[in-house]
N, C-alpha and C positions, 0 to 999 in steps of 0.2 A: 346924685351921689352913689345910689345903689347901682345905677347903670355903669358908672365909672368903676366901682369895685368889681362888678361882673366882667368888665372888659379886661381889667388887670388880671383877674383869676383865669380867664380864658387864655390871655397872653402867656401866663405862667405855665398852664397846662400844655399849651402848644410848644412852648420851649422845652419842656420836659419830654414831650412826645417825640421831639426831634433828637433826643439823645439816645445812646445805645442801651441805657439801663433798662428802660421799659420793654425793649425788644430782646432782651437776653433770654436764651432758652437753655434748659439744663443740658441738652445734647451738645450745645456749643462749648459749654464748660468742659465736658468729657473730652472734646476734641483738643481744647487747650492742653489738657493733661497729656494727650497723645503727642502734640507738638513739643511740649517741654520735654518729653521722653526722647524724641528724636534729637533735640538740641543737646540734651544731657549726653547722649551717646556720642554726638559730634565733638563736644567740647571736653568733657570728663573722660570718656573712654577712647577718644580719637578714633572712632570707627568711621572711616571714610568721611571726614568733616566736609570735604568739598561737595558731597552730595547731600549728606543728612542735615547740614546746617541750613542751606536754603530751602530744602524740602520741609524741614520743621518749621521755619519762619513762614513759609507759604501756607503751611496748614493753619498756623496761627492767624495770619492775616485774613484768610478766606472765611474763618469762622468768628470774626468780630461782628458784634451785632450792628445791624443797620449800616453796614459798610458794603458798598457796591464795587467789588473788584472783579467779579466774574459776571458773564452775561452781557447784555447789550443795553444801551441807553434808549430812551424813547425815540430818538432820531435814528436808531439802528447802528450807532457806533459802538464797537467793542470797548468794554472797560479794560482797565490796565492789564490785569492778569489774563483776561480773555484774550487780549491782543497777543500776548506772548504765546498762549496756548494755541490759538488759531493758526497763527502764521509760523510758529516755530515747530509745534508738535503735529497739529492736524495736517498741515501741509508737508510734513516730513523733511523740513529743512534742517532742523536741529540734528536728527539722527545722522544724516549723511555728513554734516560738518564735523560732528564728534568722530565719526569713523575716519575722516581725513586726518584729524589730530592724532587719533590712536595709531593710524598707519605710520606716521612720523615717529612716534615713540616706540614702535614695535621692532624688536630684533628677531628675524626669523632664523638667525644662526642656530640656536638650539634645535629647532624643528628640522632644519636641513641636516644637521650633524646626527640626528637620531630620528629618521623618518618613520620608524615604527610608532612613535607617539602620535602620528596622524590618526591612527585607529582609536586612540583614546578619546579624541574629539568626537568620533562617531559613537563610540560606546556610551559616552556621557549624555548622549541624546535619549537614553533609555527612559528617563523620567518624562520627557516631552511626549513620547508616544504612549507610555502607560497612562499618563494623566489624560491625554486626549481621548483614549478609549474609554477610561472610567467616567469621564465627564458625559460622553455620549450615552453610555449605558445607564448611568444612575442619576445624573443631574438634569437631564432633559435639555441640554443645550443643542443648538444646531451644529452642524459640521464646522462652519466658519467660526462660530463662537468657541467651540471646543478647541480648534486649532490655535486661536489667538491666545487663549488661556494656557494651553499646553506649552507653548514656547517660553513661558515665564521661567520654567525651570532651568533654561540655558543661562539664566542670570545675565542676559545681554539686553539691557534697556533699549538701545537704538533699534535692535532687530524686533523687539516686541512691539515698539511703536509702529515700525514699518509694516509688520504683518497685520496687526490689529486694524490699522487704518485701511488696509487693503481689504480685509475680510469682515471685520465686525466693528465699525467705528463707534457704535454705542458703548463699547466696552473699553474705550481707549483710556479713559481716566483710571478706573480700577486696575486694569492691566499694567499701565505704565507705573502706577504707584507700587504695586506688588513687585514688579521686576526690579525697580530701583531700590526698594526697601531690602530685598533679599541680597542684592549685590552688595549693599552696604553692610549687611549683617553676616557676611561670610565668615568673619572671625568667630562669631558666636555659634553658628550652625554646623560648619563643616568639621571642626575637630570631633564633635560627637560621633559622626559616622565614620571618620578616619579611625578612631579607636575601636569602634564596634566591628569593623570589617577586616581588621589587621591584627596579627599577633605581635607581641613585643619583639620577637625576632625579625619579623618583616619590617618593623619600624626602625630598626637599627641598620638595615642594608645600606651599604655605602656604594654608590654608583661610581663607575670609573669615569674619568675625565672625558668630556666630549672632545671629538676631533676639531682642529681649527677649520673654519669655513672660509673659503676665499671671498674677496670682495665681489668677484665676478659672479660667483654662485648666488650671493645675496642680491646682486643687481638684476640677474635674470628671473629670479623667482616670482616677483610681482607681475612680470609681463606674461610668462607662461601660465601662471596660476589665474590671472584675469581671463585669458583666452579660454582655458578649460572650463572655468566656472561659467562663462558666458555661453558656452556651448551646451552645457548640461543643465544649468539652472539660471537662465538669463533674467528671471524675475527679481533677482537680489543684486543685480549689477549696480544699481544706484548706490547701494551700501558698499558692496565688495569692491567696486571700481574706485570709489573715494578712498577706501581702505588701502588699496594696492598702489593708488597714486601717491598717497602720503608716504608709504614705505619707499616707493621709487625715488621720491624727492629726498628721503633720508640717505638712501644707499648711493645715489648719484654723486652727492657731494658738491654739486655745481649750483644748488639754489638754496643756499644756507639761509638767506633772508626769508624766503618763503616757508622753509622748514620751521625756523624759529617762530614765524607769525602763526603758522597752523597749530603748533604744539604749545605755544605760549599764549599771547593776548587773545587770539581767536578762540581757542579752547576754553580759556577762562571766562570769556564773555558769554558764550553759549552755555557754559555749565551754570552760570548764575541764572539765566533765563529758564534753563531746563529745570533746575531745582525748584524754582518758584512756580512754574507752570504745573510741575508734577504735584507739589504740595496743594496747589489751588484746586486740584480735582477731589481733595478729600473734605468736602463739605459735610457738615453734620446731618443735613436733611437726607443725604444719600447713603451715609454710613450708619447713621443711627436714626432711623425714621421714628417720629413721634406718633404717626397715625397707625392704621391697621398694618400689621406685619404680614407681608406676602412674600412669596418665593422671589419675585422680582425686586422687592425692596431690599432682600437680603443678598442680592447678587454681588455687590462689592465685598461684603464680608466673606461670602462664599469663595470668591475669587482669591482673596487673600489667604485663606486656608488651603485652598487647592494648590496655590503657589508654593507653599511650604512643603506639601507632599511631593510636589513636582521636583523642586530643588533637591530634596533629599535623595530621591531616586536617581536624578542626574549625577549627583555626587557619588552614589553607590555604584552606578553604571561605569563611571570612569575608573574607580578602584578595581572593580571585578574585571574590567578589560585588561588591566595591567597583570593581574593575577593569571588570566588566561594566556597572555603573551609569555609570561614567565615559564609556563609549562614547556615551552618550545625553546627556552634559552638555556645555556650552560650556566653553571653556578656562578662563574666569575662575571658573566654578562647579565645577570638578573637585575631587574629594575625595582625600585622601592614602590610598592603599591600606593604609598602616600601621594606620589605625584599624580596618580589617577584622579584625585579629587580636584586638581587643577584643570580637568577636561571640560569644566564649564567655562563660559565666556567672560567671567569676571576677572579682566586682565587689569593690572597684575595682582589684584587683591588675593586670589586663590593661591598664586604661586608664593606670596609672602606667608600665608598661613601654613602651606606645606613646609617651608623653611622653618618656621617657628616650631611646629610640631615634630619635625625631624630632629632638630637640635635638642629638644626637650628629652629625647630618648638616646641621642648619640651627639655629644658636643662637637665631634669631628665630622659631622655629616652636613654637607652644604648641598642642599637640593634645589636652590632657587633657580639656577640656570636649567637644570634638568626639568624642573616643573614648568618652565616657560614654553617648552615644546608642546606638551599637551594643552597649555593655556591658550596659545594662539591657534592650535588646531581646533579648540572648542569655538573660537570665533567663527572659523570656516564651517565647522559642523553645524552649529546652530543657524547660520545663514543658509546653509544647504537645506536644512530641514524646513526653514521658513519658505524657501523657494519651492520645495516640493509641495507644501501645503498651498501656496498660492496657485501653483500650476494645476493642482487637482480640484481646488474648491472655489476658485474664482470663475469658473465656466458654468454655463447654464445647462449643458447637456453632458451628463456623466452617467455611464452605464450602470454603476453600482449603486447609484443613489436615487431616491425619489424626491420630487419637489415637495416641500412642506411650507407653505407660506405661514408666516407668523406676524400677526398684526402688531405685536409689540416690539418688532425689530425692523431694521432697514434692509433693502436689497433682497436678492434671491438667496434662499436657504434650502439646504438639502439635509435629509436624514438617511441613515443607513437602512437597507431593506431588512437585515437580519443579523444575528450573531456571527454567522459566517463571514459576512461582509466586513464586520468590525475587525475581526482578527486578520482578514485578508489585507485590509487597509493598513492596519498597524504593521504587518510584516513587510509589505511592499515599501512603505516609507522608510522603516528602520534599515532594511537592506540597501535601499537606494542611497542613504547617506554613506553607508559603508563602501559602496561601489564608488561614489564620488571622491571620497577621500582616498580610496585605494588607488584610483587612477591617478590622482594628484601625487601620491607617494611614488608610483612607478615612474611618472614624468620627472619627478624631483630626482630620484636616483639616477635615471638615465642622463639628465642634464648635468648632474654633479660629475658623473663618470666622464662624460665628454669633456667638460670644462677642465677637470683635474688632469685628464690624460693629454689634451691636446692644446689647451690654452694656457699661456704663461702671462701672468699680470705684469 
């Protein structure tokens, strides 16, 4: 009888041990609060719900106790969310497919009509390079890691995934989460810096209507842009090639079924997988370690904080670029500095924010289409910056850098020799992005001149 009672007791203990209750940890409960916050922003505040809702629920799922959704089984098969992450994010499939859909949804007309805004996309990379330099000097990251974190400020999730996978795969989770979090929180963050860097008079500037852009100009743009980008920064053609293909599908008007599929069902499907995969990287043990606190254990939190600084500087860089351009324009041709905030790659979130802030100070001000020019140039600018980073840091023999093996990371890593090399590297990359977009502007204006002068639709 006693043996039977013991067997029943052991059975009950085993059953209880298989529940999540006994495995629940305090840091998982904290992550539940974070998940509910993301879901709250998506549902109540409607801050990019297509992103924040699946990200928030992904955070909740991966922090449920005794639930195996990330990692691999005993037989080596990936669990559900690990499968999405491995084949969608790590293999860089989802970023390229998303760029295809974005290309279909993008209208380059405002950029073609006002090619000066291409420089805003370059100026908005200011935060990328400042953060890159600061991380090297003060955070002790390798060059590849610093580059992958620096690109977060461009608010371009697919490009962040693409660059991080190429240079610092171990940071893929926190970098991806930070990039998409700040993309979704554009309405919260950007208005602060838009008000700080502009006067009330500047916020009320009404820009003159953009000129009409012909269908032929729009049709030609993705083709010559692809060729130019491939010649200057071929490393980002997987992204930009898909982006321009999507836009060509849109402007050609002959593949409506493909265009609808790319911007509709296909985009929706990969967005679900993307959100869940990004949320799944936010595991409690990685973000809120329960053991000894080390610099390495705080890396995800550090990246999240650096991403905010990065994004702020990118927003300020775009606004300052417009102010500089205005110095050379007549009073009637001046541009609203508010549209400079759209120089980051968060399409079309930043443009919507510019429209909202502009109308708050002048009800007759319609800046949405004017902001789309800097917005799409930000996509090209961020991709160009990523291409420069890959070209410079994915090689083993670089004259400015010394090899610095780090047992805690994967691959070959380099560190700058001295302060002079830091600022040399910063300057070279920042100027290079301006040169790339400057050449694209010249080519755009030349093509528009020829088409408008000699080609009749």
